[in-house]
ZATOR-666039 format. One record per residue (C-alpha): residue number from 1; residue in three letters; x, y, z. Coordinates in steps of 0.02 Angstrom, whole numbers, plus 50000, padded with zeros to 5 digits. Each point is the difference from the previous one (the first is absolute). Example, Ala and Ser with C-alpha at 12.3 -4.5 7.8 and 13.67 -1.06 7.14 Angstrom:
2
resi/resn/xx/yy/zz
1/ALA/50615/49775/50390
2/SER/50069/50172/49967
// end
This chain:
145
resi/resn/xx/yy/zz
1/UNK/49410/46704/49795
2/UNK/49955/50143/50075
3/UNK/50104/50156/49969
4/UNK/50075/50093/50147
5/UNK/49945/50165/50037
6/UNK/50108/50131/50076
7/UNK/49933/50163/50046
8/UNK/50128/50144/49978
9/UNK/50000/50111/50155
10/UNK/50048/50186/49969
11/UNK/50175/50054/50077
12/UNK/49996/50100/50144
13/UNK/50120/50071/50123
14/UNK/49976/49979/50180
15/UNK/50037/50150/50102
16/UNK/49992/49925/50180
17/UNK/50171/49900/49990
18/UNK/50082/50147/49927
19/UNK/49934/50116/50144
20/UNK/50067/49867/50123
21/UNK/50170/49990/49933
22/UNK/50006/50198/49998
23/UNK/49956/49998/50184
24/UNK/50116/49866/50039
25/UNK/50141/50101/49921
26/UNK/49952/50172/50076
27/UNK/49996/49900/50188
28/UNK/50168/49932/49957
29/UNK/50074/50171/49960
30/UNK/49924/50085/50143
31/UNK/50074/49872/50120
32/UNK/50169/50009/49917
33/UNK/50011/50183/50021
34/UNK/49945/49985/50185
35/UNK/50130/49869/50026
36/UNK/50142/50115/49911
37/UNK/50007/50119/50141
38/UNK/50169/49978/50073
39/UNK/50042/50009/50186
40/UNK/50172/49993/50081
41/UNK/49948/49942/50169
42/UNK/49999/49826/50074
43/UNK/49828/49941/50048
44/UNK/50000/50013/50191
45/UNK/49850/50009/50136
46/UNK/50022/50167/50072
47/UNK/49988/50057/50171
48/UNK/49854/50133/50041
49/UNK/50021/50170/50067
50/UNK/49871/50112/50068
51/UNK/50089/50171/49952
52/UNK/50020/49968/49817
53/UNK/49940/50091/49846
54/UNK/49966/49942/49829
55/UNK/50150/49988/49884
56/UNK/50013/50104/49851
57/UNK/50034/49915/49830
58/UNK/50187/50040/49966
59/UNK/50158/49909/49951
60/UNK/50060/49902/50151
61/UNK/50151/49908/50078
62/UNK/49954/49861/50120
63/UNK/50099/49953/50149
64/UNK/49927/49836/50065
65/UNK/50053/49906/50158
66/UNK/49941/49828/49981
67/UNK/49952/49858/50138
68/UNK/50166/49907/49970
69/UNK/50102/50156/50042
70/UNK/50044/50045/49820
71/UNK/49992/50180/49947
72/UNK/49945/50031/49824
73/UNK/50021/50153/49885
74/UNK/49875/49972/49874
75/UNK/50022/49816/49967
76/UNK/50184/49982/50038
77/UNK/50074/49947/50162
78/UNK/50113/50129/50073
79/UNK/50113/49984/50149
80/UNK/49949/50132/50144
81/UNK/50158/50104/49981
82/UNK/49968/50025/49811
83/UNK/49811/50050/50008
84/UNK/50027/50189/50016
85/UNK/50119/50004/49850
86/UNK/49902/49882/49902
87/UNK/49838/50112/50021
88/UNK/50106/50158/49973
89/UNK/50063/49931/49838
90/UNK/49814/49963/49940
91/UNK/49946/50159/50071
92/UNK/50128/50099/49885
93/UNK/49935/49914/49845
94/UNK/49813/50044/50040
95/UNK/50005/50143/50127
96/UNK/49813/50031/50011
97/UNK/49971/49813/50061
98/UNK/49929/49979/50185
99/UNK/50098/49868/50108
100/UNK/49889/49887/50094
101/UNK/50060/49888/50144
102/UNK/49895/49853/50010
103/UNK/49992/49870/50147
104/UNK/49929/49829/49961
105/UNK/49872/49940/50116
106/UNK/50013/49846/50084
107/UNK/50106/49889/50120
108/UNK/50175/50040/49961
109/UNK/50149/49880/50019
110/UNK/50117/50146/50056
111/UNK/49965/50143/50115
112/UNK/49962/50137/49859
113/UNK/50002/50146/50114
114/UNK/50177/50039/49985
115/UNK/49985/49986/49811
116/UNK/49865/50124/49998
117/UNK/50092/50124/50106
118/UNK/50169/49973/49907
119/UNK/49913/50016/49839
120/UNK/49909/50157/50049
121/UNK/50153/50074/50075
122/UNK/50111/49968/49849
123/UNK/49874/50077/49880
124/UNK/49955/50155/50106
125/UNK/50196/50021/50025
126/UNK/50025/49992/49800
127/UNK/49861/50161/50008
128/UNK/49861/49886/49908
129/UNK/49820/50026/50050
130/UNK/49920/49826/50053
131/UNK/49818/49954/50000
132/UNK/49929/49836/50095
133/UNK/49881/49892/49910
134/UNK/49861/49913/50077
135/UNK/49830/49933/49985
136/UNK/49849/50116/50026
137/UNK/49910/49971/50154
138/UNK/49820/50039/50079
139/UNK/50027/50144/50116
140/UNK/49933/49932/50167
141/UNK/49917/50112/50136
142/UNK/50144/49982/50117
143/UNK/50118/50092/49872
144/UNK/49849/50132/49953
145/UNK/50004/50058/50176
// end
């Protein structure tokens, strides 16, 4: 019988799989940090306004008038009669917060004109400064003249 020969190889550590795992973990933690940003507004398509300016990064209170006619303060549905008191209470807890009024873009089930003017009137009557939120637009030549 012929003896079986086994060659012994030197043990070595492969670095490529280790580097792949390190970059995979790094990518995971970068995406996890990006997704940890907390937003207290509803994801709605926005109207666009030509007269707008870029918003500063500050704490905010959002009042959203949705397509279905509901009014949200943050993510909570609030009746129109209680919008000013709810926003005022939130503004007392964080007085440096900016109040944004958001009108969702799209075909509405109800007429949102009275909701917008009523909400605006209540917030202004409570002495709160309100900013409208919209999507940026390209300034056309008609508006530039």
